[in-house]
PDB file of N, CA, C, O and CB in Angstrom:
ATOM      1  N   MET A   1      67.356 130.480 249.181  1.00  0.00           N
ATOM      2  CA  MET A   1      68.364 131.034 250.059  1.00  0.00           C
ATOM      3  C   MET A   1      67.743 131.223 251.444  1.00  0.00           C
ATOM      4  O   MET A   1      66.654 131.784 251.569  1.00  0.00           O
ATOM      5  CB  MET A   1      68.922 132.378 249.497  1.00  0.00           C
ATOM      6  N   THR A   2      68.419 130.765 252.458  1.00  0.00           N
ATOM      7  CA  THR A   2      67.918 130.911 253.822  1.00  0.00           C
ATOM      8  C   THR A   2      68.283 132.288 254.368  1.00  0.00           C
ATOM      9  O   THR A   2      69.105 133.004 253.795  1.00  0.00           O
ATOM     10  CB  THR A   2      68.484 129.800 254.736  1.00  0.00           C
ATOM     11  N   THR A   3      67.662 132.637 255.474  1.00  0.00           N
ATOM     12  CA  THR A   3      67.965 133.903 256.138  1.00  0.00           C
ATOM     13  C   THR A   3      69.426 133.942 256.557  1.00  0.00           C
ATOM     14  O   THR A   3      70.079 134.982 256.469  1.00  0.00           O
ATOM     15  CB  THR A   3      67.053 134.110 257.360  1.00  0.00           C
ATOM     16  N   GLU A   4      69.938 132.795 257.016  1.00  0.00           N
ATOM     17  CA  GLU A   4      71.339 132.729 257.441  1.00  0.00           C
ATOM     18  C   GLU A   4      72.279 132.951 256.255  1.00  0.00           C
ATOM     19  O   GLU A   4      73.283 133.653 256.374  1.00  0.00           O
ATOM     20  CB  GLU A   4      71.636 131.369 258.107  1.00  0.00           C
ATOM     21  N   ASP A   5      71.944 132.345 255.103  1.00  0.00           N
ATOM     22  CA  ASP A   5      72.760 132.545 253.899  1.00  0.00           C
ATOM     23  C   ASP A   5      72.779 134.014 253.507  1.00  0.00           C
ATOM     24  O   ASP A   5      73.835 134.574 253.214  1.00  0.00           O
ATOM     25  CB  ASP A   5      72.227 131.692 252.730  1.00  0.00           C
ATOM     26  N   LEU A   6      71.608 134.630 253.505  1.00  0.00           N
ATOM     27  CA  LEU A   6      71.505 136.028 253.122  1.00  0.00           C
ATOM     28  C   LEU A   6      72.263 136.912 254.095  1.00  0.00           C
ATOM     29  O   LEU A   6      72.951 137.848 253.689  1.00  0.00           O
ATOM     30  CB  LEU A   6      70.046 136.455 253.051  1.00  0.00           C
ATOM     31  N   SER A   7      72.136 136.614 255.377  1.00  0.00           N
ATOM     32  CA  SER A   7      72.840 137.387 256.395  1.00  0.00           C
ATOM     33  C   SER A   7      74.350 137.305 256.198  1.00  0.00           C
ATOM     34  O   SER A   7      75.049 138.311 256.321  1.00  0.00           O
ATOM     35  CB  SER A   7      72.462 136.894 257.793  1.00  0.00           C
ATOM     36  N   ALA A   8      74.849 136.125 255.897  1.00  0.00           N
ATOM     37  CA  ALA A   8      76.290 135.954 255.662  1.00  0.00           C
ATOM     38  C   ALA A   8      76.731 136.704 254.412  1.00  0.00           C
ATOM     39  O   ALA A   8      77.809 137.297 254.386  1.00  0.00           O
ATOM     40  CB  ALA A   8      76.642 134.461 255.531  1.00  0.00           C
ATOM     41  N   ARG A   9      75.907 136.677 253.388  1.00  0.00           N
ATOM     42  CA  ARG A   9      76.252 137.357 252.138  1.00  0.00           C
ATOM     43  C   ARG A   9      76.253 138.875 252.296  1.00  0.00           C
ATOM     44  O   ARG A   9      77.012 139.572 251.623  1.00  0.00           O
ATOM     45  CB  ARG A   9      75.280 136.954 251.037  1.00  0.00           C
ATOM     46  N   ILE A  10      75.411 139.379 253.174  1.00  0.00           N
ATOM     47  CA  ILE A  10      75.373 140.821 253.415  1.00  0.00           C
ATOM     48  C   ILE A  10      76.664 141.285 254.083  1.00  0.00           C
ATOM     49  O   ILE A  10      77.132 142.394 253.826  1.00  0.00           O
ATOM     50  CB  ILE A  10      74.156 141.193 254.286  1.00  0.00           C
ATOM     51  N   ARG A  11      77.237 140.448 254.930  1.00  0.00           N
ATOM     52  CA  ARG A  11      78.447 140.811 255.673  1.00  0.00           C
ATOM     53  C   ARG A  11      79.730 140.550 254.890  1.00  0.00           C
ATOM     54  O   ARG A  11      80.814 140.842 255.394  1.00  0.00           O
ATOM     55  CB  ARG A  11      78.492 140.050 256.974  1.00  0.00           C
ATOM     56  N   THR A  12      79.645 140.021 253.700  1.00  0.00           N
ATOM     57  CA  THR A  12      80.831 139.687 252.923  1.00  0.00           C
ATOM     58  C   THR A  12      81.638 140.921 252.539  1.00  0.00           C
ATOM     59  O   THR A  12      81.122 142.039 252.516  1.00  0.00           O
ATOM     60  CB  THR A  12      80.435 138.929 251.678  1.00  0.00           C
ATOM     61  N   THR A  13      82.903 140.696 252.242  1.00  0.00           N
ATOM     62  CA  THR A  13      83.736 141.785 251.719  1.00  0.00           C
ATOM     63  C   THR A  13      83.861 141.693 250.199  1.00  0.00           C
ATOM     64  O   THR A  13      84.539 142.514 249.583  1.00  0.00           O
ATOM     65  CB  THR A  13      85.134 141.754 252.367  1.00  0.00           C
ATOM     66  N   ASP A  14      83.213 140.702 249.595  1.00  0.00           N
ATOM     67  CA  ASP A  14      83.222 140.532 248.138  1.00  0.00           C
ATOM     68  C   ASP A  14      82.061 141.330 247.553  1.00  0.00           C
ATOM     69  O   ASP A  14      80.904 140.984 247.795  1.00  0.00           O
ATOM     70  CB  ASP A  14      83.120 139.014 247.738  1.00  0.00           C
ATOM     71  N   PRO A  15      82.333 142.383 246.795  1.00  0.00           N
ATOM     72  CA  PRO A  15      81.257 143.208 246.246  1.00  0.00           C
ATOM     73  C   PRO A  15      80.268 142.425 245.384  1.00  0.00           C
ATOM     74  O   PRO A  15      79.073 142.717 245.414  1.00  0.00           O
ATOM     75  CB  PRO A  15      81.845 144.324 245.434  1.00  0.00           C
ATOM     76  N   ALA A  16      80.729 141.452 244.627  1.00  0.00           N
ATOM     77  CA  ALA A  16      79.829 140.681 243.771  1.00  0.00           C
ATOM     78  C   ALA A  16      78.809 139.920 244.615  1.00  0.00           C
ATOM     79  O   ALA A  16      77.623 139.889 244.288  1.00  0.00           O
ATOM     80  CB  ALA A  16      80.627 139.703 242.886  1.00  0.00           C
ATOM     81  N   VAL A  17      79.268 139.318 245.680  1.00  0.00           N
ATOM     82  CA  VAL A  17      78.376 138.568 246.574  1.00  0.00           C
ATOM     83  C   VAL A  17      77.437 139.537 247.298  1.00  0.00           C
ATOM     84  O   VAL A  17      76.239 139.277 247.416  1.00  0.00           O
ATOM     85  CB  VAL A  17      79.198 137.730 247.605  1.00  0.00           C
ATOM     86  N   GLY A  18      77.982 140.640 247.774  1.00  0.00           N
ATOM     87  CA  GLY A  18      77.172 141.629 248.479  1.00  0.00           C
ATOM     88  C   GLY A  18      76.096 142.231 247.598  1.00  0.00           C
ATOM     89  O   GLY A  18      74.960 142.407 248.038  1.00  0.00           O
ATOM     90  N   LEU A  19      76.439 142.546 246.367  1.00  0.00           N
ATOM     91  CA  LEU A  19      75.459 143.142 245.458  1.00  0.00           C
ATOM     92  C   LEU A  19      74.364 142.152 245.080  1.00  0.00           C
ATOM     93  O   LEU A  19      73.207 142.542 244.923  1.00  0.00           O
ATOM     94  CB  LEU A  19      76.149 143.651 244.200  1.00  0.00           C
ATOM     95  N   ARG A  20      74.713 140.884 244.934  1.00  0.00           N
ATOM     96  CA  ARG A  20      73.676 139.876 244.690  1.00  0.00           C
ATOM     97  C   ARG A  20      72.749 139.773 245.899  1.00  0.00           C
ATOM     98  O   ARG A  20      71.545 139.570 245.743  1.00  0.00           O
ATOM     99  CB  ARG A  20      74.313 138.497 244.380  1.00  0.00           C
ATOM    100  N   ALA A  21      73.303 139.912 247.097  1.00  0.00           N
ATOM    101  CA  ALA A  21      72.482 139.890 248.310  1.00  0.00           C
ATOM    102  C   ALA A  21      71.534 141.082 248.335  1.00  0.00           C
ATOM    103  O   ALA A  21      70.380 140.949 248.743  1.00  0.00           O
ATOM    104  CB  ALA A  21      73.372 139.891 249.570  1.00  0.00           C
ATOM    105  N   VAL A  22      72.009 142.236 247.904  1.00  0.00           N
ATOM    106  CA  VAL A  22      71.146 143.416 247.829  1.00  0.00           C
ATOM    107  C   VAL A  22      69.978 143.152 246.877  1.00  0.00           C
ATOM    108  O   VAL A  22      68.835 143.488 247.188  1.00  0.00           O
ATOM    109  CB  VAL A  22      71.953 144.656 247.366  1.00  0.00           C
ATOM    110  N   GLY A  23      70.260 142.557 245.730  1.00  0.00           N
ATOM    111  CA  GLY A  23      69.201 142.215 244.789  1.00  0.00           C
ATOM    112  C   GLY A  23      68.188 141.262 245.400  1.00  0.00           C
ATOM    113  O   GLY A  23      66.982 141.421 245.208  1.00  0.00           O
ATOM    114  N   ALA A  24      68.676 140.277 246.135  1.00  0.00           N
ATOM    115  CA  ALA A  24      67.786 139.321 246.800  1.00  0.00           C
ATOM    116  C   ALA A  24      66.918 140.027 247.843  1.00  0.00           C
ATOM    117  O   ALA A  24      65.735 139.716 247.980  1.00  0.00           O
ATOM    118  CB  ALA A  24      68.604 138.191 247.464  1.00  0.00           C
ATOM    119  N   LEU A  25      67.500 140.970 248.573  1.00  0.00           N
ATOM    120  CA  LEU A  25      66.729 141.715 249.566  1.00  0.00           C
ATOM    121  C   LEU A  25      65.651 142.567 248.903  1.00  0.00           C
ATOM    122  O   LEU A  25      64.533 142.656 249.408  1.00  0.00           O
ATOM    123  CB  LEU A  25      67.656 142.599 250.404  1.00  0.00           C
ATOM    124  N   HIS A  26      65.979 143.190 247.780  1.00  0.00           N
ATOM    125  CA  HIS A  26      64.987 143.987 247.049  1.00  0.00           C
ATOM    126  C   HIS A  26      63.812 143.106 246.605  1.00  0.00           C
ATOM    127  O   HIS A  26      62.650 143.485 246.755  1.00  0.00           O
ATOM    128  CB  HIS A  26      65.640 144.674 245.819  1.00  0.00           C
ATOM    129  N   ARG A  27      64.127 141.939 246.061  1.00  0.00           N
ATOM    130  CA  ARG A  27      63.066 141.034 245.610  1.00  0.00           C
ATOM    131  C   ARG A  27      62.213 140.569 246.781  1.00  0.00           C
ATOM    132  O   ARG A  27      60.988 140.503 246.670  1.00  0.00           O
ATOM    133  CB  ARG A  27      63.665 139.823 244.882  1.00  0.00           C
ATOM    134  N   LEU A  28      62.844 140.250 247.891  1.00  0.00           N
ATOM    135  CA  LEU A  28      62.110 139.825 249.079  1.00  0.00           C
ATOM    136  C   LEU A  28      61.214 140.953 249.589  1.00  0.00           C
ATOM    137  O   LEU A  28      60.052 140.718 249.921  1.00  0.00           O
ATOM    138  CB  LEU A  28      63.083 139.376 250.182  1.00  0.00           C
ATOM    139  N   ALA A  29      61.744 142.167 249.651  1.00  0.00           N
ATOM    140  CA  ALA A  29      60.956 143.308 250.116  1.00  0.00           C
ATOM    141  C   ALA A  29      59.743 143.536 249.214  1.00  0.00           C
ATOM    142  O   ALA A  29      58.655 143.826 249.712  1.00  0.00           O
ATOM    143  CB  ALA A  29      61.827 144.577 250.165  1.00  0.00           C
ATOM    144  N   GLU A  30      59.910 143.410 247.909  1.00  0.00           N
ATOM    145  CA  GLU A  30      58.798 143.563 246.969  1.00  0.00           C
ATOM    146  C   GLU A  30      57.717 142.511 247.224  1.00  0.00           C
ATOM    147  O   GLU A  30      56.524 142.814 247.179  1.00  0.00           O
ATOM    148  CB  GLU A  30      59.304 143.462 245.518  1.00  0.00           C
ATOM    149  N   GLN A  31      58.137 141.290 247.489  1.00  0.00           N
ATOM    150  CA  GLN A  31      57.177 140.218 247.752  1.00  0.00           C
ATOM    151  C   GLN A  31      56.414 140.470 249.046  1.00  0.00           C
ATOM    152  O   GLN A  31      55.196 140.295 249.091  1.00  0.00           O
ATOM    153  CB  GLN A  31      57.892 138.866 247.820  1.00  0.00           C
ATOM    154  N   VAL A  32      57.114 140.877 250.090  1.00  0.00           N
ATOM    155  CA  VAL A  32      56.484 141.152 251.376  1.00  0.00           C
ATOM    156  C   VAL A  32      55.522 142.332 251.237  1.00  0.00           C
ATOM    157  O   VAL A  32      54.410 142.300 251.766  1.00  0.00           O
ATOM    158  CB  VAL A  32      57.554 141.442 252.461  1.00  0.00           C
ATOM    159  N   GLU A  33      55.954 143.373 250.524  1.00  0.00           N
ATOM    160  CA  GLU A  33      55.098 144.534 250.303  1.00  0.00           C
ATOM    161  C   GLU A  33      53.811 144.137 249.589  1.00  0.00           C
ATOM    162  O   GLU A  33      52.723 144.536 250.006  1.00  0.00           O
ATOM    163  CB  GLU A  33      55.841 145.600 249.496  1.00  0.00           C
ATOM    164  N   ALA A  34      53.923 143.367 248.531  1.00  0.00           N
ATOM    165  CA  ALA A  34      52.750 142.967 247.749  1.00  0.00           C
ATOM    166  C   ALA A  34      51.753 142.195 248.599  1.00  0.00           C
ATOM    167  O   ALA A  34      50.547 142.428 248.515  1.00  0.00           O
ATOM    168  CB  ALA A  34      53.174 142.122 246.550  1.00  0.00           C
ATOM    169  N   VAL A  35      52.247 141.287 249.408  1.00  0.00           N
ATOM    170  CA  VAL A  35      51.368 140.497 250.279  1.00  0.00           C
ATOM    171  C   VAL A  35      50.615 141.410 251.248  1.00  0.00           C
ATOM    172  O   VAL A  35      49.409 141.256 251.439  1.00  0.00           O
ATOM    173  CB  VAL A  35      52.185 139.442 251.064  1.00  0.00           C
ATOM    174  N   HIS A  36      51.326 142.357 251.856  1.00  0.00           N
ATOM    175  CA  HIS A  36      50.703 143.189 252.874  1.00  0.00           C
ATOM    176  C   HIS A  36      49.832 144.289 252.292  1.00  0.00           C
ATOM    177  O   HIS A  36      48.873 144.719 252.933  1.00  0.00           O
ATOM    178  CB  HIS A  36      51.754 143.795 253.745  1.00  0.00           C
ATOM    179  N   VAL A  37      50.144 144.745 251.106  1.00  0.00           N
ATOM    180  CA  VAL A  37      49.243 145.685 250.434  1.00  0.00           C
ATOM    181  C   VAL A  37      47.926 144.972 250.142  1.00  0.00           C
ATOM    182  O   VAL A  37      46.851 145.531 250.362  1.00  0.00           O
ATOM    183  CB  VAL A  37      49.882 146.240 249.114  1.00  0.00           C
ATOM    184  N   GLU A  38      48.009 143.753 249.653  1.00  0.00           N
ATOM    185  CA  GLU A  38      46.792 142.985 249.369  1.00  0.00           C
ATOM    186  C   GLU A  38      45.980 142.753 250.649  1.00  0.00           C
ATOM    187  O   GLU A  38      44.758 142.904 250.646  1.00  0.00           O
ATOM    188  CB  GLU A  38      47.151 141.632 248.716  1.00  0.00           C
ATOM    189  N   LEU A  39      46.651 142.391 251.726  1.00  0.00           N
ATOM    190  CA  LEU A  39      45.948 142.189 252.999  1.00  0.00           C
ATOM    191  C   LEU A  39      45.291 143.484 253.483  1.00  0.00           C
ATOM    192  O   LEU A  39      44.149 143.475 253.940  1.00  0.00           O
ATOM    193  CB  LEU A  39      46.922 141.662 254.068  1.00  0.00           C
ATOM    194  N   ALA A  40      46.009 144.575 253.380  1.00  0.00           N
ATOM    195  CA  ALA A  40      45.460 145.860 253.812  1.00  0.00           C
ATOM    196  C   ALA A  40      44.223 146.225 253.001  1.00  0.00           C
ATOM    197  O   ALA A  40      43.225 146.681 253.560  1.00  0.00           O
ATOM    198  CB  ALA A  40      46.516 146.963 253.686  1.00  0.00           C
ATOM    199  N   ARG A  41      44.283 146.025 251.682  1.00  0.00           N
ATOM    200  CA  ARG A  41      43.124 146.335 250.838  1.00  0.00           C
ATOM    201  C   ARG A  41      41.932 145.449 251.216  1.00  0.00           C
ATOM    202  O   ARG A  41      40.796 145.920 251.265  1.00  0.00           O
ATOM    203  CB  ARG A  41      43.479 146.149 249.340  1.00  0.00           C
ATOM    204  N   ARG A  42      42.194 144.171 251.483  1.00  0.00           N
ATOM    205  CA  ARG A  42      41.114 143.272 251.902  1.00  0.00           C
ATOM    206  C   ARG A  42      40.464 143.723 253.203  1.00  0.00           C
ATOM    207  O   ARG A  42      39.268 143.521 253.415  1.00  0.00           O
ATOM    208  CB  ARG A  42      41.643 141.856 252.061  1.00  0.00           C
ATOM    209  N   GLU A  43      41.265 144.337 254.070  1.00  0.00           N
ATOM    210  CA  GLU A  43      40.749 144.823 255.356  1.00  0.00           C
ATOM    211  C   GLU A  43      40.164 146.226 255.244  1.00  0.00           C
ATOM    212  O   GLU A  43      39.789 146.823 256.253  1.00  0.00           O
ATOM    213  CB  GLU A  43      41.854 144.812 256.403  1.00  0.00           C
ATOM    214  N   GLY A  44      40.085 146.753 254.033  1.00  0.00           N
ATOM    215  CA  GLY A  44      39.437 148.036 253.826  1.00  0.00           C
ATOM    216  C   GLY A  44      40.323 149.259 253.926  1.00  0.00           C
ATOM    217  O   GLY A  44      39.818 150.380 253.959  1.00  0.00           O
ATOM    218  N   TRP A  45      41.619 149.075 253.973  1.00  0.00           N
ATOM    219  CA  TRP A  45      42.513 150.226 254.026  1.00  0.00           C
ATOM    220  C   TRP A  45      42.411 151.004 252.728  1.00  0.00           C
ATOM    221  O   TRP A  45      42.236 150.425 251.656  1.00  0.00           O
ATOM    222  CB  TRP A  45      43.971 149.787 254.284  1.00  0.00           C
ATOM    223  N   SER A  46      42.520 152.311 252.831  1.00  0.00           N
ATOM    224  CA  SER A  46      42.547 153.166 251.642  1.00  0.00           C
ATOM    225  C   SER A  46      43.966 153.178 251.072  1.00  0.00           C
ATOM    226  O   SER A  46      44.932 152.812 251.742  1.00  0.00           O
ATOM    227  CB  SER A  46      42.071 154.619 251.981  1.00  0.00           C
ATOM    228  N   TRP A  47      44.056 153.608 249.823  1.00  0.00           N
ATOM    229  CA  TRP A  47      45.375 153.746 249.210  1.00  0.00           C
ATOM    230  C   TRP A  47      46.210 154.769 249.979  1.00  0.00           C
ATOM    231  O   TRP A  47      47.430 154.638 250.076  1.00  0.00           O
ATOM    232  CB  TRP A  47      45.247 154.161 247.728  1.00  0.00           C
ATOM    233  N   GLU A  48      45.540 155.792 250.526  1.00  0.00           N
ATOM    234  CA  GLU A  48      46.256 156.801 251.305  1.00  0.00           C
ATOM    235  C   GLU A  48      46.853 156.201 252.577  1.00  0.00           C
ATOM    236  O   GLU A  48      47.998 156.491 252.925  1.00  0.00           O
ATOM    237  CB  GLU A  48      45.319 157.958 251.660  1.00  0.00           C
ATOM    238  N   GLN A  49      46.075 155.362 253.273  1.00  0.00           N
ATOM    239  CA  GLN A  49      46.586 154.713 254.486  1.00  0.00           C
ATOM    240  C   GLN A  49      47.785 153.818 254.176  1.00  0.00           C
ATOM    241  O   GLN A  49      48.774 153.812 254.908  1.00  0.00           O
ATOM    242  CB  GLN A  49      45.479 153.889 255.156  1.00  0.00           C
ATOM    243  N   ILE A  50      47.683 153.074 253.097  1.00  0.00           N
ATOM    244  CA  ILE A  50      48.781 152.176 252.709  1.00  0.00           C
ATOM    245  C   ILE A  50      50.010 152.992 252.340  1.00  0.00           C
ATOM    246  O   ILE A  50      51.120 152.686 252.775  1.00  0.00           O
ATOM    247  CB  ILE A  50      48.363 151.267 251.523  1.00  0.00           C
ATOM    248  N   GLY A  51      49.807 154.032 251.535  1.00  0.00           N
ATOM    249  CA  GLY A  51      50.927 154.896 251.159  1.00  0.00           C
ATOM    250  C   GLY A  51      51.598 155.506 252.374  1.00  0.00           C
ATOM    251  O   GLY A  51      52.825 155.536 252.464  1.00  0.00           O
ATOM    252  N   ASP A  52      50.783 156.000 253.321  1.00  0.00           N
ATOM    253  CA  ASP A  52      51.342 156.577 254.550  1.00  0.00           C
ATOM    254  C   ASP A  52      52.184 155.554 255.310  1.00  0.00           C
ATOM    255  O   ASP A  52      53.275 155.865 255.788  1.00  0.00           O
ATOM    256  CB  ASP A  52      50.215 157.102 255.455  1.00  0.00           C
ATOM    257  N   ALA A  53      51.663 154.328 255.415  1.00  0.00           N
ATOM    258  CA  ALA A  53      52.393 153.276 256.143  1.00  0.00           C
ATOM    259  C   ALA A  53      53.720 152.942 255.471  1.00  0.00           C
ATOM    260  O   ALA A  53      54.692 152.588 256.139  1.00  0.00           O
ATOM    261  CB  ALA A  53      51.536 152.011 256.247  1.00  0.00           C
ATOM    262  N   LEU A  54      53.754 153.057 254.139  1.00  0.00           N
ATOM    263  CA  LEU A  54      54.976 152.741 253.390  1.00  0.00           C
ATOM    264  C   LEU A  54      55.871 153.960 253.161  1.00  0.00           C
ATOM    265  O   LEU A  54      56.995 153.828 252.677  1.00  0.00           O
ATOM    266  CB  LEU A  54      54.613 152.129 252.056  1.00  0.00           C
ATOM    267  N   GLY A  55      55.369 155.138 253.507  1.00  0.00           N
ATOM    268  CA  GLY A  55      56.157 156.356 253.314  1.00  0.00           C
ATOM    269  C   GLY A  55      56.187 156.818 251.866  1.00  0.00           C
ATOM    270  O   GLY A  55      57.156 157.434 251.422  1.00  0.00           O
ATOM    271  N   VAL A  56      55.111 156.515 251.126  1.00  0.00           N
ATOM    272  CA  VAL A  56      55.010 156.937 249.726  1.00  0.00           C
ATOM    273  C   VAL A  56      53.634 157.563 249.516  1.00  0.00           C
ATOM    274  O   VAL A  56      52.788 157.527 250.409  1.00  0.00           O
ATOM    275  CB  VAL A  56      55.237 155.727 248.743  1.00  0.00           C
ATOM    276  N   THR A  57      53.415 158.135 248.341  1.00  0.00           N
ATOM    277  CA  THR A  57      52.117 158.741 248.068  1.00  0.00           C
ATOM    278  C   THR A  57      51.086 157.680 247.737  1.00  0.00           C
ATOM    279  O   THR A  57      51.420 156.574 247.313  1.00  0.00           O
ATOM    280  CB  THR A  57      52.221 159.744 246.925  1.00  0.00           C
ATOM    281  N   ARG A  58      49.828 158.040 247.939  1.00  0.00           N
ATOM    282  CA  ARG A  58      48.749 157.121 247.582  1.00  0.00           C
ATOM    283  C   ARG A  58      48.733 156.873 246.087  1.00  0.00           C
ATOM    284  O   ARG A  58      48.393 155.782 245.630  1.00  0.00           O
ATOM    285  CB  ARG A  58      47.397 157.669 248.039  1.00  0.00           C
ATOM    286  N   GLN A  59      49.104 157.897 245.330  1.00  0.00           N
ATOM    287  CA  GLN A  59      49.123 157.748 243.882  1.00  0.00           C
ATOM    288  C   GLN A  59      50.164 156.715 243.435  1.00  0.00           C
ATOM    289  O   GLN A  59      49.903 155.905 242.545  1.00  0.00           O
ATOM    290  CB  GLN A  59      49.404 159.097 243.221  1.00  0.00           C
ATOM    291  N   SER A  60      51.323 156.751 244.051  1.00  0.00           N
ATOM    292  CA  SER A  60      52.376 155.817 243.628  1.00  0.00           C
ATOM    293  C   SER A  60      52.030 154.375 244.005  1.00  0.00           C
ATOM    294  O   SER A  60      52.296 153.449 243.239  1.00  0.00           O
ATOM    295  CB  SER A  60      53.721 156.212 244.258  1.00  0.00           C
ATOM    296  N   ILE A  61      51.443 154.191 245.174  1.00  0.00           N
ATOM    297  CA  ILE A  61      51.104 152.824 245.579  1.00  0.00           C
ATOM    298  C   ILE A  61      49.918 152.309 244.771  1.00  0.00           C
ATOM    299  O   ILE A  61      49.858 151.124 244.444  1.00  0.00           O
ATOM    300  CB  ILE A  61      50.788 152.766 247.089  1.00  0.00           C
ATOM    301  N   HIS A  62      48.975 153.189 244.450  1.00  0.00           N
ATOM    302  CA  HIS A  62      47.845 152.778 243.618  1.00  0.00           C
ATOM    303  C   HIS A  62      48.323 152.436 242.213  1.00  0.00           C
ATOM    304  O   HIS A  62      47.859 151.464 241.616  1.00  0.00           O
ATOM    305  CB  HIS A  62      46.775 153.887 243.564  1.00  0.00           C
ATOM    306  N   ALA A  63      49.239 153.221 241.690  1.00  0.00           N
ATOM    307  CA  ALA A  63      49.778 152.942 240.358  1.00  0.00           C
ATOM    308  C   ALA A  63      50.473 151.580 240.323  1.00  0.00           C
ATOM    309  O   ALA A  63      50.431 150.868 239.320  1.00  0.00           O
ATOM    310  CB  ALA A  63      50.760 154.048 239.936  1.00  0.00           C
ATOM    311  N   LYS A  64      51.103 151.244 241.428  1.00  0.00           N
ATOM    312  CA  LYS A  64      51.855 149.982 241.500  1.00  0.00           C
ATOM    313  C   LYS A  64      50.942 148.781 241.702  1.00  0.00           C
ATOM    314  O   LYS A  64      51.182 147.723 241.121  1.00  0.00           O
ATOM    315  CB  LYS A  64      52.875 150.042 242.629  1.00  0.00           C
ATOM    316  N   TYR A  65      49.885 148.926 242.524  1.00  0.00           N
ATOM    317  CA  TYR A  65      49.076 147.774 242.901  1.00  0.00           C
ATOM    318  C   TYR A  65      47.606 147.888 242.554  1.00  0.00           C
ATOM    319  O   TYR A  65      46.861 146.930 242.761  1.00  0.00           O
ATOM    320  CB  TYR A  65      49.203 147.545 244.344  1.00  0.00           C
ATOM    321  N   GLY A  66      47.162 149.015 242.036  1.00  0.00           N
ATOM    322  CA  GLY A  66      45.750 149.205 241.744  1.00  0.00           C
ATOM    323  C   GLY A  66      45.297 148.428 240.532  1.00  0.00           C
ATOM    324  O   GLY A  66      46.059 147.659 239.946  1.00  0.00           O
ATOM    325  N   LYS A  67      44.064 148.635 240.169  1.00  0.00           N
ATOM    326  CA  LYS A  67      43.501 147.950 238.998  1.00  0.00           C
ATOM    327  C   LYS A  67      44.350 148.238 237.775  1.00  0.00           C
ATOM    328  O   LYS A  67      44.954 149.303 237.643  1.00  0.00           O
ATOM    329  CB  LYS A  67      42.037 148.386 238.749  1.00  0.00           C
ATOM    330  N   GLY A  68      44.379 147.252 236.883  1.00  0.00           N
ATOM    331  CA  GLY A  68      45.175 147.393 235.681  1.00  0.00           C
ATOM    332  C   GLY A  68      46.642 147.063 235.900  1.00  0.00           C
ATOM    333  O   GLY A  68      47.483 147.271 235.025  1.00  0.00           O
ATOM    334  N   ARG A  69      46.925 146.554 237.066  1.00  0.00           N
ATOM    335  CA  ARG A  69      48.314 146.184 237.412  1.00  0.00           C
ATOM    336  C   ARG A  69      48.775 145.017 236.613  1.00  0.00           C
ATOM    337  O   ARG A  69      49.911 144.571 236.771  1.00  0.00           O
ATOM    338  CB  ARG A  69      48.445 145.866 238.884  1.00  0.00           C
TER     339      ARG A  69
END
C-alpha cells in the first residue's frame, strides 16, 4: 500500500476501509519504532532515553525490545 493509498483510506467515510487503514498505520508505526529502537541501542542510548523519547517507561520499552524478545 502506498502512502497515497493509505491517505485516501484514512479520509474515507466507510468505517470498514477506515478501520483497516488504522490497522495498517499501527503496523507501520510498530515497524518504524522497532527500527529506531534498534538504531538508538546501537548508538548507546539507554532504555530510559528511548522510553523518554517514546513517552513510555524504560521498563515497558525494555520488556518489548530487550533481551529475550
